[in-house]
Structure formats: structure tokens, C-alpha cells
N, CA, C and O atoms as a GROMACS GRO file, in nm:
protein
  288
    1MET      N    1  -2.600   0.647   0.448
    1MET     CA    2  -2.594   0.556   0.338
    1MET      C    3  -2.448   0.536   0.303
    1MET      O    4  -2.375   0.633   0.279
    2LYS      N    5  -2.405   0.415   0.300
    2LYS     CA    6  -2.272   0.382   0.250
    2LYS      C    7  -2.290   0.350   0.103
    2LYS      O    8  -2.379   0.273   0.066
    3ASN      N    9  -2.207   0.407   0.019
    3ASN     CA   10  -2.226   0.392  -0.124
    3ASN      C   11  -2.101   0.337  -0.189
    3ASN      O   12  -1.990   0.382  -0.161
    4ALA      N   13  -2.118   0.240  -0.277
    4ALA     CA   14  -2.007   0.187  -0.356
    4ALA      C   15  -2.043   0.203  -0.502
    4ALA      O   16  -2.150   0.159  -0.544
    5GLN      N   17  -1.955   0.266  -0.580
    5GLN     CA   18  -1.986   0.289  -0.721
    5GLN      C   19  -1.889   0.212  -0.808
    5GLN      O   20  -1.768   0.218  -0.790
    6ILE      N   21  -1.945   0.139  -0.904
    6ILE     CA   22  -1.867   0.068  -1.003
    6ILE      C   23  -1.921   0.111  -1.138
    6ILE      O   24  -2.037   0.082  -1.170
    7SER      N   25  -1.843   0.179  -1.218
    7SER     CA   26  -1.882   0.238  -1.346
    7SER      C   27  -2.009   0.320  -1.329
    7SER      O   28  -2.018   0.401  -1.237
    8ALA      N   29  -2.107   0.299  -1.417
    8ALA     CA   30  -2.227   0.383  -1.413
    8ALA      C   31  -2.337   0.328  -1.323
    8ALA      O   32  -2.444   0.388  -1.313
    9SER      N   33  -2.314   0.215  -1.256
    9SER     CA   34  -2.416   0.165  -1.166
    9SER      C   35  -2.370   0.185  -1.022
    9SER      O   36  -2.250   0.182  -0.993
   10SER      N   37  -2.464   0.205  -0.935
   10SER     CA   38  -2.433   0.229  -0.795
   10SER      C   39  -2.517   0.139  -0.709
   10SER      O   40  -2.637   0.123  -0.733
   11SER      N   41  -2.455   0.080  -0.609
   11SER     CA   42  -2.533   0.004  -0.512
   11SER      C   43  -2.489   0.047  -0.374
   11SER      O   44  -2.369   0.055  -0.346
   12GLY      N   45  -2.583   0.073  -0.289
   12GLY     CA   46  -2.550   0.118  -0.156
   12GLY      C   47  -2.605   0.022  -0.053
   12GLY      O   48  -2.695  -0.057  -0.081
   13LEU      N   49  -2.551   0.030   0.066
   13LEU     CA   50  -2.596  -0.056   0.175
   13LEU      C   51  -2.631   0.029   0.295
   13LEU      O   52  -2.574   0.137   0.314
   14ASN      N   53  -2.722  -0.018   0.374
   14ASN     CA   54  -2.751   0.039   0.505
   14ASN      C   55  -2.809   0.180   0.502
   14ASN      O   56  -2.766   0.266   0.579
   15LEU      N   57  -2.904   0.204   0.416
   15LEU     CA   58  -2.982   0.328   0.425
   15LEU      C   59  -3.085   0.304   0.533
   15LEU      O   60  -3.169   0.215   0.520
   16THR      N   61  -3.080   0.382   0.639
   16THR     CA   62  -3.171   0.362   0.751
   16THR      C   63  -3.274   0.472   0.753
   16THR      O   64  -3.241   0.591   0.759
   17ILE      N   65  -3.399   0.433   0.748
   17ILE     CA   66  -3.508   0.528   0.763
   17ILE      C   67  -3.533   0.541   0.912
   17ILE      O   68  -3.572   0.444   0.978
   18ILE      N   69  -3.511   0.660   0.966
   18ILE     CA   70  -3.522   0.680   1.110
   18ILE      C   71  -3.660   0.735   1.143
   18ILE      O   72  -3.706   0.831   1.080
   19GLY      N   73  -3.724   0.675   1.239
   19GLY     CA   74  -3.857   0.716   1.281
   19GLY      C   75  -3.926   0.595   1.337
   19GLY      O   76  -3.863   0.492   1.359
   20PRO      N   77  -4.056   0.606   1.362
   20PRO     CA   78  -4.129   0.491   1.415
   20PRO      C   79  -4.112   0.370   1.322
   20PRO      O   80  -4.144   0.377   1.204
   21GLY      N   81  -4.062   0.263   1.377
   21GLY     CA   82  -4.044   0.142   1.296
   21GLY      C   83  -3.930   0.153   1.197
   21GLY      O   84  -3.936   0.088   1.092
   22GLY      N   85  -3.826   0.234   1.224
   22GLY     CA   86  -3.713   0.254   1.133
   22GLY      C   87  -3.661   0.121   1.080
   22GLY      O   88  -3.645   0.025   1.156
   23THR      N   89  -3.635   0.114   0.951
   23THR     CA   90  -3.598  -0.010   0.885
   23THR      C   91  -3.474   0.013   0.800
   23THR      O   92  -3.457   0.122   0.743
   24ASP      N   93  -3.387  -0.087   0.790
   24ASP     CA   94  -3.272  -0.081   0.700
   24ASP      C   95  -3.313  -0.133   0.563
   24ASP      O   96  -3.378  -0.237   0.552
   25TYR      N   97  -3.274  -0.059   0.458
   25TYR     CA   98  -3.305  -0.099   0.321
   25TYR      C   99  -3.178  -0.106   0.238
   25TYR      O  100  -3.087  -0.025   0.257
   26ARG      N  101  -3.171  -0.201   0.147
   26ARG     CA  102  -3.065  -0.204   0.046
   26ARG      C  103  -3.109  -0.111  -0.066
   26ARG      O  104  -3.223  -0.117  -0.112
   27VAL      N  105  -3.018  -0.025  -0.109
   27VAL     CA  106  -3.050   0.075  -0.210
   27VAL      C  107  -2.978   0.041  -0.339
   27VAL      O  108  -2.858   0.013  -0.338
   28VAL      N  109  -3.050   0.042  -0.452
   28VAL     CA  110  -2.992   0.018  -0.583
   28VAL      C  111  -3.026   0.136  -0.672
   28VAL      O  112  -3.140   0.181  -0.675
   29GLY      N  113  -2.927   0.185  -0.746
   29GLY     CA  114  -2.951   0.297  -0.835
   29GLY      C  115  -2.845   0.307  -0.942
   29GLY      O  116  -2.752   0.227  -0.947
   30PHE      N  117  -2.860   0.407  -1.027
   30PHE     CA  118  -2.769   0.430  -1.139
   30PHE      C  119  -2.725   0.575  -1.138
   30PHE      O  120  -2.804   0.664  -1.110
   31VAL      N  121  -2.597   0.598  -1.169
   31VAL     CA  122  -2.538   0.730  -1.164
   31VAL      C  123  -2.513   0.779  -1.306
   31VAL      O  124  -2.461   0.706  -1.391
   32SER      N  125  -2.552   0.904  -1.332
   32SER     CA  126  -2.521   0.970  -1.458
   32SER      C  127  -2.488   1.115  -1.426
   32SER      O  128  -2.577   1.193  -1.394
   33GLY      N  129  -2.361   1.150  -1.435
   33GLY     CA  130  -2.319   1.286  -1.398
   33GLY      C  131  -2.346   1.310  -1.251
   33GLY      O  132  -2.297   1.237  -1.166
   34ASN      N  133  -2.425   1.414  -1.220
   34ASN     CA  134  -2.460   1.446  -1.082
   34ASN      C  135  -2.596   1.389  -1.041
   34ASN      O  136  -2.646   1.421  -0.933
   35ASP      N  137  -2.656   1.306  -1.126
   35ASP     CA  138  -2.789   1.252  -1.098
   35ASP      C  139  -2.782   1.105  -1.062
   35ASP      O  140  -2.708   1.028  -1.122
   36ILE      N  141  -2.861   1.068  -0.962
   36ILE     CA  142  -2.874   0.929  -0.920
   36ILE      C  143  -3.020   0.890  -0.934
   36ILE      O  144  -3.108   0.954  -0.876
   37THR      N  145  -3.045   0.786  -1.010
   37THR     CA  146  -3.181   0.734  -1.027
   37THR      C  147  -3.191   0.606  -0.947
   37THR      O  148  -3.122   0.508  -0.976
   38LEU      N  149  -3.277   0.607  -0.845
   38LEU     CA  150  -3.295   0.490  -0.759
   38LEU      C  151  -3.397   0.396  -0.819
   38LEU      O  152  -3.498   0.439  -0.874
   39SER      N  153  -3.371   0.265  -0.808
   39SER     CA  154  -3.468   0.166  -0.857
   39SER      C  155  -3.520   0.078  -0.744
   39SER      O  156  -3.631   0.026  -0.754
   40GLU      N  157  -3.443   0.059  -0.639
   40GLU     CA  158  -3.486  -0.022  -0.525
   40GLU      C  159  -3.442   0.046  -0.397
   40GLU      O  160  -3.333   0.104  -0.396
   41PRO      N  161  -3.515   0.043  -0.292
   41PRO     CA  162  -3.638  -0.031  -0.270
   41PRO      C  163  -3.760   0.036  -0.331
   41PRO      O  164  -3.868  -0.023  -0.335
   42THR      N  165  -3.745   0.160  -0.379
   42THR     CA  166  -3.853   0.233  -0.442
   42THR      C  167  -3.793   0.334  -0.538
   42THR      O  168  -3.682   0.381  -0.514
   43PRO      N  169  -3.862   0.370  -0.646
   43PRO     CA  170  -3.806   0.466  -0.742
   43PRO      C  171  -3.785   0.603  -0.680
   43PRO      O  172  -3.857   0.644  -0.589
   44GLY      N  173  -3.685   0.672  -0.731
   44GLY     CA  174  -3.659   0.808  -0.685
   44GLY      C  175  -3.545   0.870  -0.764
   44GLY      O  176  -3.477   0.802  -0.840
   45ASN      N  177  -3.525   0.999  -0.744
   45ASN     CA  178  -3.418   1.071  -0.812
   45ASN      C  179  -3.350   1.162  -0.712
   45ASN      O  180  -3.415   1.232  -0.634
   46LEU      N  181  -3.216   1.161  -0.715
   46LEU     CA  182  -3.136   1.248  -0.631
   46LEU      C  183  -3.038   1.323  -0.719
   46LEU      O  184  -2.992   1.270  -0.821
   47THR      N  185  -3.005   1.447  -0.681
   47THR     CA  186  -2.905   1.526  -0.753
   47THR      C  187  -2.801   1.574  -0.654
   47THR      O  188  -2.834   1.626  -0.547
   48VAL      N  189  -2.674   1.555  -0.689
   48VAL     CA  190  -2.563   1.604  -0.607
   48VAL      C  191  -2.542   1.751  -0.639
   48VAL      O  192  -2.536   1.789  -0.756
   49ASP      N  193  -2.530   1.835  -0.534
   49ASP     CA  194  -2.508   1.978  -0.559
   49ASP      C  195  -2.365   2.005  -0.605
   49ASP      O  196  -2.281   1.915  -0.604
   50ALA      N  197  -2.338   2.128  -0.646
   50ALA     CA  198  -2.209   2.165  -0.704
   50ALA      C  199  -2.093   2.142  -0.607
   50ALA      O  200  -1.981   2.114  -0.651
   51SER      N  201  -2.117   2.154  -0.476
   51SER     CA  202  -2.010   2.135  -0.379
   51SER      C  203  -1.975   1.988  -0.360
   51SER      O  204  -1.866   1.955  -0.311
   52GLY      N  205  -2.066   1.898  -0.400
   52GLY     CA  206  -2.045   1.755  -0.381
   52GLY      C  207  -2.072   1.709  -0.240
   52GLY      O  208  -2.045   1.593  -0.207
   53ASN      N  209  -2.124   1.797  -0.155
   53ASN     CA  210  -2.146   1.764  -0.014
   53ASN      C  211  -2.292   1.734   0.020
   53ASN      O  212  -2.322   1.698   0.134
   54GLN      N  213  -2.382   1.747  -0.077
   54GLN     CA  214  -2.524   1.730  -0.046
   54GLN      C  215  -2.596   1.672  -0.167
   54GLN      O  216  -2.566   1.705  -0.281
   55MET      N  217  -2.694   1.583  -0.139
   55MET     CA  218  -2.784   1.530  -0.241
   55MET      C  219  -2.926   1.562  -0.199
   55MET      O  220  -2.961   1.550  -0.082
   56THR      N  221  -3.006   1.604  -0.294
   56THR     CA  222  -3.148   1.629  -0.267
   56THR      C  223  -3.230   1.559  -0.374
   56THR      O  224  -3.183   1.533  -0.484
   57GLY      N  225  -3.353   1.528  -0.340
   57GLY     CA  226  -3.441   1.465  -0.437
   57GLY      C  227  -3.571   1.418  -0.376
   57GLY      O  228  -3.607   1.455  -0.264
   58ILE      N  229  -3.641   1.337  -0.453
   58ILE     CA  230  -3.772   1.285  -0.414
   58ILE      C  231  -3.772   1.134  -0.426
   58ILE      O  232  -3.727   1.078  -0.526
   59ILE      N  233  -3.823   1.068  -0.322
   59ILE     CA  234  -3.842   0.924  -0.322
   59ILE      C  235  -3.990   0.901  -0.354
   59ILE      O  236  -4.077   0.927  -0.271
   60ASN      N  237  -4.017   0.851  -0.474
   60ASN     CA  238  -4.154   0.843  -0.524
   60ASN      C  239  -4.244   0.749  -0.445
   60ASN      O  240  -4.361   0.782  -0.421
   61GLY      N  241  -4.193   0.634  -0.405
   61GLY     CA  242  -4.277   0.534  -0.340
   61GLY      C  243  -4.312   0.564  -0.196
   61GLY      O  244  -4.397   0.495  -0.139
   62TRP      N  245  -4.249   0.664  -0.135
   62TRP     CA  246  -4.278   0.699   0.003
   62TRP      C  247  -4.349   0.832   0.006
   62TRP      O  248  -4.297   0.930   0.060
   63ASP      N  249  -4.468   0.836  -0.053
   63ASP     CA  250  -4.552   0.957  -0.057
   63ASP      C  251  -4.476   1.077  -0.112
   63ASP      O  252  -4.492   1.189  -0.062
   64ASN      N  253  -4.392   1.054  -0.214
   64ASN     CA  254  -4.314   1.160  -0.276
   64ASN      C  255  -4.234   1.240  -0.170
   64ASN      O  256  -4.233   1.363  -0.170
   65ALA      N  257  -4.168   1.165  -0.082
   65ALA     CA  258  -4.089   1.226   0.026
   65ALA      C  259  -3.974   1.306  -0.032
   65ALA      O  260  -3.897   1.255  -0.114
   66LYS      N  261  -3.960   1.430   0.010
   66LYS     CA  262  -3.846   1.514  -0.025
   66LYS      C  263  -3.735   1.485   0.075
   66LYS      O  264  -3.757   1.493   0.196
   67ILE      N  265  -3.615   1.453   0.024
   67ILE     CA  266  -3.504   1.420   0.115
   67ILE      C  267  -3.381   1.503   0.082
   67ILE      O  268  -3.361   1.547  -0.031
   68THR      N  269  -3.299   1.522   0.183
   68THR     CA  270  -3.169   1.586   0.168
   68THR      C  271  -3.069   1.503   0.246
   68THR      O  272  -3.088   1.475   0.365
   69LEU      N  273  -2.961   1.464   0.179
   69LEU     CA  274  -2.853   1.390   0.243
   69LEU      C  275  -2.729   1.477   0.244
   69LEU      O  276  -2.693   1.535   0.142
   70HIS      N  277  -2.662   1.485   0.361
   70HIS     CA  278  -2.541   1.566   0.376
   70HIS      C  279  -2.422   1.474   0.400
   70HIS      O  280  -2.434   1.374   0.471
   71LYS      N  281  -2.309   1.509   0.342
   71LYS     CA  282  -2.185   1.436   0.368
   71LYS      C  283  -2.138   1.471   0.508
   71LYS      O  284  -2.143   1.588   0.548
   72GLN      N  285  -2.092   1.372   0.583
   72GLN     CA  286  -2.042   1.398   0.719
   72GLN      C  287  -1.893   1.413   0.718
   72GLN      O  288  -1.833   1.436   0.823
   0.00000   0.00000   0.00000
């Protein structure tokens, strides 16, 4: 996910769901401290860990998928 942050709103581009029929989605969310609340393409919540290198959370619209994103 490439992320661009302007003040308290965040919009990202090119989140790719990898797997059968992998699709690119535009991601829209809002940042408050270490928490990111996603609104598009589906609701969800992510939290950045203390190191700033990992985000974990749940994407509600995809069967409450638990996800972890690592900084490369």
C-alpha cells in the first residue's frame, strides 16, 4: 500500500489483495494518533505498533479478515 497523508485524513493507492482473482483497490481512511479507520473500499481499523514498522487490524467487509502490514 502506498500511503499519502494530508492532515488527519489519509488516502492510499494500490492496495493489492493477492490471491485468486487479486484486485487493486483504492483505500480511503482517517488517521488519529496510531489508529487508522478505513472507510473505502470497506470499513476497517488498523493500529500502528510502537516501532512504527507494522500495522495490524480487521477489515470488516471481508469476513472480518485479520491483516498485518509490514514496512519494507
